[in-house]
C-alpha positions as CSV (number, residue, x, y, z in Angstrom):
1,M,0.0,0.0,0.0
2,S,1.2,3.5,-0.7
3,T,1.1,6.3,1.8
4,E,-1.5,8.1,-0.2
5,T,-4.2,5.4,0.4
6,E,-3.3,4.9,4.0
7,N,-4.1,8.5,5.2
8,P,-6.3,10.4,2.8
9,E,-6.7,13.3,5.4
10,R,-3.0,14.1,5.1
11,R,-3.2,15.1,1.4
12,R,-5.9,17.7,1.9
13,P,-4.7,21.2,3.0
14,K,-6.4,23.0,5.9
15,M,-8.9,25.6,5.1
16,R,-6.9,28.4,6.8
17,W,-4.0,27.8,4.4
18,L,-6.3,27.9,1.4
19,I,-7.7,31.3,2.7
20,L,-4.1,32.6,3.1
21,S,-3.2,31.4,-0.4
22,A,-6.2,33.2,-1.8
23,A,-5.2,36.4,0.0
24,A,-1.7,36.1,-1.3
25,A,-2.9,35.5,-4.9
26,F,-5.2,38.6,-4.6
27,A,-2.3,40.7,-3.3
28,V,0.1,39.6,-6.0
29,L,-2.5,40.2,-8.8
30,A,-3.5,43.6,-7.4
31,C,0.2,44.7,-7.2
32,A,0.8,43.4,-10.7
33,A,-2.2,45.2,-12.0
34,A,-1.1,48.4,-10.3
35,I,2.4,48.1,-11.9
36,V,0.8,47.7,-15.3
37,V,-1.5,50.6,-14.8
38,V,1.4,52.8,-13.7
39,I,3.5,51.8,-16.7
40,F,0.8,52.3,-19.4
41,Y,-1.5,54.9,-18.0
42,R,0.9,57.2,-16.1
43,S,-0.9,60.4,-17.1
44,N,-4.3,59.2,-15.8
45,V,-3.8,60.1,-12.1
46,P,-7.2,58.9,-10.8
47,L,-6.7,55.5,-12.4
48,V,-3.2,55.2,-11.0
49,M,-4.3,56.2,-7.5
50,G,-7.2,53.7,-7.7
51,A,-4.9,50.9,-8.7
52,M,-2.4,51.8,-5.9
53,T,-5.3,51.9,-3.4
54,V,-6.5,48.4,-4.5
55,A,-2.9,47.1,-4.3
56,G,-2.5,48.6,-0.8
57,I,-5.8,47.1,0.4
58,G,-4.7,43.8,-1.1
59,L,-1.5,43.9,0.9
60,E,-3.3,44.9,4.0
61,V,-5.7,42.0,3.6
62,L,-2.8,39.6,3.1
63,L,-1.0,40.8,6.3
64,W,-4.2,40.6,8.5
65,T,-5.0,37.2,7.1
66,A,-1.5,35.9,7.7
67,A,-1.6,37.3,11.3
68,G,-4.9,35.5,11.8
69,V,-3.7,32.2,10.4
70,F,-0.4,32.2,12.4
71,G,-2.2,33.4,15.5
72,W,-4.8,30.7,15.1
73,G,-2.2,28.0,15.2
74,F,-0.4,29.6,18.1
75,L,-3.5,30.0,20.1
76,A,-4.6,26.4,19.5
77,K,-1.2,25.2,20.8
78,R,-1.5,27.5,23.9
79,R,-5.0,26.3,24.5
80,E,-3.9,22.7,24.6
81,A,-1.0,23.5,26.9
82,M,-3.3,25.4,29.3
83,G,-5.7,22.5,29.3
84,R,-2.9,20.1,30.2
85,W,-1.7,22.5,32.9
86,K,-5.2,22.9,34.3
87,Q,-5.7,19.1,34.4
88,R,-2.4,18.6,36.1
89,L,-3.2,21.3,38.8
90,F,-6.8,20.5,39.5
91,G,-7.2,17.0,38.2
92,G,-10.2,15.8,36.2
93,R,-11.7,17.3,33.1
94,N,-14.0,19.9,34.6
95,G,-11.7,21.3,37.3
96,T,-13.6,19.8,40.3
97,G,-10.8,17.5,41.3
98,Q,-12.7,14.4,40.3
99,P,-11.1,12.1,37.6
């Protein structure tokens, strides 16, 4: 048996990474479009400003999404550690001291 058939869950990426990939693709496309607009339509100031604004918003979305994705993973690990610490201190699952 190959490893692909043993664990099909491992091949599928998590949703948060797909969201981050979509935000990165949007930011790259917005910046590329802004560069093209600046090169070819330099004299049309409102169009250039609009393209730069969209590129800036795209980068802002990318940075906030990345912060959310990496923070989500960090907080999940901290939540697990705090749960283990709570169980070690108080015993049991609900903190009453009963196993």
